[in-house]
C-alpha positions in Angstrom: -11.4 -27.6 -55.8 -8.0 -27.1 -54.2 -8.3 -23.3 -54.5 -11.7 -23.4 -52.7 -10.3 -25.5 -49.8 -7.2 -23.1 -49.6 -9.6 -20.1 -49.5 -11.7 -21.8 -46.8 -8.7 -22.7 -44.8 -7.3 -19.1 -44.9 -10.6 -17.5 -43.9 -11.1 -20.0 -41.0 -7.6 -19.4 -39.8 -8.1 -15.6 -39.9 -11.4 -15.8 -38.1 -9.8 -18.0 -35.4 -7.0 -15.6 -35.1 -9.5 -12.6 -34.6 -11.5 -14.4 -31.9 -8.1 -15.4 -30.1 -7.1 -11.8 -30.1 -10.4 -10.8 -28.5 -10.2 -13.6 -26.0 -6.7 -12.2 -24.9 -8.2 -8.9 -23.7 -7.1 -8.4 -20.2 -9.7 -9.4 -17.7 -11.2 -6.5 -15.5 -10.8 -8.8 -12.6 -7.5 -9.1 -10.7 -6.2 -10.4 -7.4 -3.1 -9.3 -5.5 -1.8 -9.6 -1.8 0.8 -8.3 0.6 2.2 -9.7 3.7 4.7 -8.1 6.1 6.3 -9.8 9.1 8.5 -8.1 11.6 10.5 -8.4 14.7 11.1 -5.4 17.2 13.4 -5.1 20.1 12.5 -2.2 22.5 15.4 -1.5 24.9 12.8 -0.3 27.5 11.5 -3.7 27.7 7.9 -3.2 28.3 6.4 -5.6 30.7 3.4 -6.4 28.6 5.4 -6.5 25.4 3.3 -3.7 23.9 5.2 -0.7 22.6 4.2 3.0 23.5 0.4 3.8 23.2 1.0 6.3 20.2 2.6 3.4 18.1 -0.1 1.6 16.0 2.1 -0.4 13.6 4.9 -2.8 14.5 3.8 -2.4 18.1 4.9 -5.8 19.7 8.2 -6.0 21.6 10.6 -9.1 21.3 8.4 -11.3 19.2 8.2 -12.3 15.6 4.7 -11.1 14.3 2.6 -10.2 11.3 2.1 -6.4 11.0 -0.3 -6.6 7.9 -1.5 -9.2 5.5 -4.2 -8.9 3.1 -5.6 -10.2 -0.1 -7.5 -7.8 -2.5 -9.7 -8.5 -5.3 -10.3 -5.6 -7.8 -12.6 -4.9 -10.8 -11.6 -2.1 -13.2 -13.0 -1.0 -16.5 -13.0 2.4 -18.2 -16.1 3.7 -16.2 -16.5 1.3 -13.1 -14.0 0.2 -10.4 -14.3 -1.7 -7.1 -11.9 -3.2 -4.5 -12.4 -5.5 -1.6 -9.5 -6.4 0.7 -9.4 -8.5 3.9 -6.7 -8.4 6.3 -5.0 -9.7 9.4 -2.1 -8.6 11.6 -1.0 -6.4 14.7 -1.9 -3.4 12.5 -5.5 -4.3 12.4 -5.7 -5.2 16.0 -4.4 -1.8 17.1 -6.0 0.5 14.4 -9.4 -1.0 14.2 -10.0 -1.8 17.9 -13.0 0.6 17.9 -14.7 -1.0 15.0 -17.5 -3.7 15.5 -17.2 -7.4 14.4 -15.9 -8.3 11.1 -15.2 -4.7 10.2 -12.0 -5.0 12.1 -10.7 -7.2 9.3 -11.7 -5.0 6.3 -8.7 -3.2 4.9 -10.7 -1.9 1.8 -14.0 -2.1 0.4 -15.2 0.5 -2.1 -16.9 1.0 -5.5 -16.9 4.0 -8.0 -18.3 5.1 -11.3 -16.9 7.5 -13.8 -19.1 10.7 -14.0 -17.8 11.9 -17.4 -17.0 10.2 -20.8 -14.3 12.7 -21.6 -12.8 13.8 -18.1 -11.3 11.8 -15.3 -14.1 12.5 -12.9 -15.1 9.8 -10.5 -17.4 9.3 -7.5 -16.4 6.6 -5.1 -18.0 5.2 -1.9 -17.0 2.7 0.8 -13.9 2.2 2.9 -10.6 3.6 1.6 -7.0 4.3 2.6 -6.8 7.7 4.2 -6.5 10.9 2.1 -4.1 12.4 4.6 -0.3 12.1 4.6 2.4 10.4 2.5 2.6 7.2 4.4 0.3 4.4 4.3 -0.3 1.0 6.1 1.5 -0.8 3.4 5.3 -0.8 4.4 6.9 -1.4 1.2 5.4 1.9 -0.3 6.9 4.0 2.6 10.6 5.2 2.8 11.0 3.9 6.3 10.4 0.6 8.0 8.1 2.1 10.7 5.7 4.8 10.4 6.4 8.4 11.5 4.5 9.6 14.8 2.3 11.9 12.6 1.3 9.0 10.4 0.4 6.7 13.2 -1.7 9.5 14.8 -3.7 10.5 11.8 -6.1 8.4 10.0 -4.9 5.3 8.1 -8.3 4.4 6.7 -11.7 6.3 6.3 -15.2 5.6 5.3 -17.5 7.6 3.3 -17.9 9.1 -0.2 -15.6 11.2 -2.4 -15.6 13.0 -5.7 -12.2 13.2 -7.4 -10.9 14.9 -10.6 -7.6 14.5 -12.2 -6.7 17.0 -14.9 -5.9 15.8 -18.5 -2.1 16.4 -18.1 -2.0 14.6 -14.8 -0.7 17.6 -12.9 -3.6 18.4 -10.6 -5.7 16.1 -8.5 -8.6 17.4 -6.5 -11.0 15.6 -4.2 -13.8 16.4 -1.8 -15.0 13.9 0.8 -17.9 13.2 3.2 -16.7 11.1 6.0 -18.0 9.1 9.0 -15.3 10.5 11.4 -11.5 10.7 12.1 -10.4 7.2 11.3 -13.9 5.5 11.5 -15.9 3.0 9.6 -18.8 3.2 12.0 -19.7 6.6 13.3 -19.3 7.2 17.1 -22.6 6.3 18.9 -24.6 9.5 19.7 -22.9 11.6 16.9 -25.2 13.0 14.2 -22.7 15.1 12.3 -20.8 13.9 9.2 -17.3 14.9 8.7 -15.6 16.5 5.7 -12.2 16.5 3.9 -10.3 17.9 0.9 -7.3 16.9 -0.9 -5.2 18.9 -3.5 -2.2 17.4 -5.2 0.1 19.2 -7.7 2.9 17.6 -9.7 4.5 20.1 -11.8 7.1 17.7 -13.0 8.0 14.1 -12.4 10.4 15.3 -9.8 8.0 17.1 -7.5 4.7 16.4 -5.7 3.0 18.9 -3.5 0.0 17.8 -1.4 -2.4 19.5 1.1 -5.2 17.5 2.8 -7.6 18.7 5.3 -10.3 17.3 7.8 -13.2 19.2 9.4 -15.4 17.3 11.9 -15.7 15.7 15.3 -15.1 12.2 16.7 -17.4 12.6 19.7 -21.1 12.2 20.6 -23.3 15.4 20.2 -23.5 15.9 23.9 -19.6 16.3 24.1 -19.1 17.7 20.6 -15.7 19.3 20.1 -14.9 20.3 16.4 -11.6 19.4 15.0 -9.9 21.3 12.2 -6.8 19.8 10.7 -4.4 20.2 7.7 -1.6 18.2 6.4 1.0 19.4 4.0 3.9 17.6 2.5 6.3 17.9 -0.5 8.2 14.9 -2.3 11.2 16.0 -4.2 13.3 13.7 -6.5 16.7 15.6 -6.4 18.4 13.0 -8.6 17.9 9.4 -9.6 19.4 8.2 -6.3 18.4 10.9 -3.9 14.9 12.0 -2.7 13.5 14.3 0.0 10.2 14.4 1.8 9.2 17.4 4.0 5.9 17.5 5.8 4.0 19.5 8.3 0.8 18.7 10.3 -1.3 21.3 12.2 -4.6 20.9 14.0 -6.9 22.4 16.5 -9.7 21.1 18.5 -12.3 22.9 20.7 -11.6 22.7 24.4 -15.2 21.8 25.3 -18.7 21.6 23.8 -19.6 25.1 25.0 -16.2 26.7 24.1 -14.8 28.5 21.2 -11.3 28.3 22.5 -9.1 25.6 21.1 -6.1 23.4 21.9 -3.6 22.9 19.1 -1.1 20.3 18.0 1.6 20.2 15.2 4.3 18.0 13.8 7.1 18.7 11.3 9.0 15.9 9.6 11.8 15.5 7.0 13.1 12.2 5.5 16.0 11.8 3.1 16.5 8.6 1.1 19.4 7.5 -1.1 19.5 4.5 -3.5 23.0 3.1 -3.3 22.1 0.6 -6.0 19.0 -0.9 -7.7 18.7 -3.3 -4.6 20.1 -1.1 -1.7 18.7 2.1 -0.2 19.2 3.9 3.0 16.9 6.5 4.7 17.2 8.9 7.7 14.2 10.6 9.4 13.9 13.5 11.9 10.6 14.5 13.4 9.0 16.5 16.1 5.5 16.1 17.6 4.0 18.8 19.9 0.7 17.9 21.6 1.1 19.6 25.0 -2.6 19.6 25.7 -3.1 15.8 25.0 -5.7 16.2 22.1 -4.3 13.3 20.0 -1.8 11.7 22.5 -2.9 12.2 26.0 0.0 11.6 28.6 -1.4 13.3 32.0 2.1 14.7 32.4 2.9 18.5 33.0 4.2 19.2 29.4 2.2 16.7 27.5 3.6 14.8 24.6 6.5 16.8 23.2 8.8 14.4 21.6 11.7 14.3 19.1 12.2 11.2 17.0 15.2 10.2 14.6 15.7 6.9 12.8 17.8 5.3 10.2 17.0 2.5 8.0 18.6 -0.1 5.6 16.6 -1.7 2.7 17.4 -4.6 0.5 15.4 -5.5 -2.4 15.7 -9.3 -2.4 13.6 -9.6 -5.5 11.0 -7.3 -7.3 8.4 -8.5 -4.9 10.4 -9.1 -1.8 11.8 -6.3 0.6 14.0 -6.8 3.7 14.5 -4.0 6.0 16.4 -2.9 9.1 15.8 0.2 11.2 17.1 1.8 14.3 15.0 4.6 16.0 15.0 6.6 19.0 12.6 9.0 20.8 13.4 11.6 23.4 10.5 13.4 25.2 10.1 16.4 27.7 8.4 14.3 30.2 8.6 10.5 31.2 5.8 9.4 28.6 7.5 6.0 27.8 7.2 2.9 29.7 10.5 1.3 30.9 9.8 -2.1 32.3 7.4 -1.4 35.2 8.4 2.3 35.4 8.7 5.2 33.0 11.3 7.2 31.1 11.9 10.2 28.8 13.6 8.1 26.2 12.8 5.1 24.0 15.1 3.5 21.5 14.5 0.2 19.5 15.8 -1.8 16.6 13.3 -3.5 14.0 13.4 -5.7 11.0 10.9 -6.7 8.6 10.3 -8.9 5.5 7.7 -7.8 3.1 6.3 -9.8 0.2 3.8 -8.6 -2.4 2.0 -10.8 -5.1 
């Protein structure tokens, strides 16, 4: 009788253990969030406390504010994925001003399905982060506290559908996109034409990333249609465990008018160098130039348009794995007086900024 009892006890224990192991499988649902506060002091002291019009992040002068805060819910299985994130902050106020109603507070809302059981091939639709550039709205993921001129003036987000494929070795990523426009959730009223994009990323090793992203479309009503053709290229290089380098170049053209095949062009080269002093401390310097003499992206109504050099340096301190404190000094110099200075204008603009970012 004791042997029977012992056998039964072992069987029940083993069965309970198996069910416990199954119960411990990771849930496909997850929740995470991000919050970044900041303070900027602009030495030009703009009267309305709003920084230059081409700046869409960290754009309030002499006040403690929230640049971006969001909470995201995600669902991920082997063949289905979805994300929904709602946000608040001055980033949302500046970047989504053209979007209607509650769409102004949507940071991300998309769903996707895997098209192959053997290959990493997906189709996704909804609202995404942009496929253009190496910087995003999430400050902790960028090498500098503030975004570059080219990042602030290319899409941070986009809406549409995309097909993406990653090779088995992870070295190539290919994507084709159908979009509602240039940084648009809701298409411009009177515009019947969808826009298109591509992205190709090549990682020959864990030390090098090369990326090319393009956009073809228009952001105007049919009656005033001006086609825009744009390409962004960047390379990220991990020279050593401590030192990294990013080089990038944007080039775009847009038709001068609905009935014209002539175009206006703009371009922007950039270089960023970053050095990790220790596990907690890093410094970075940035040099950039933005040339938009015809005011396609940044209109100024001045003789030479927006032709501006920017330099910056920042100090990062990783307080904990999920908390980052940063300080940055940045200066712009332009060919024309394109910066507000008090109630007047100036060719130069210098500011200091600090931020605290926490992720959870």
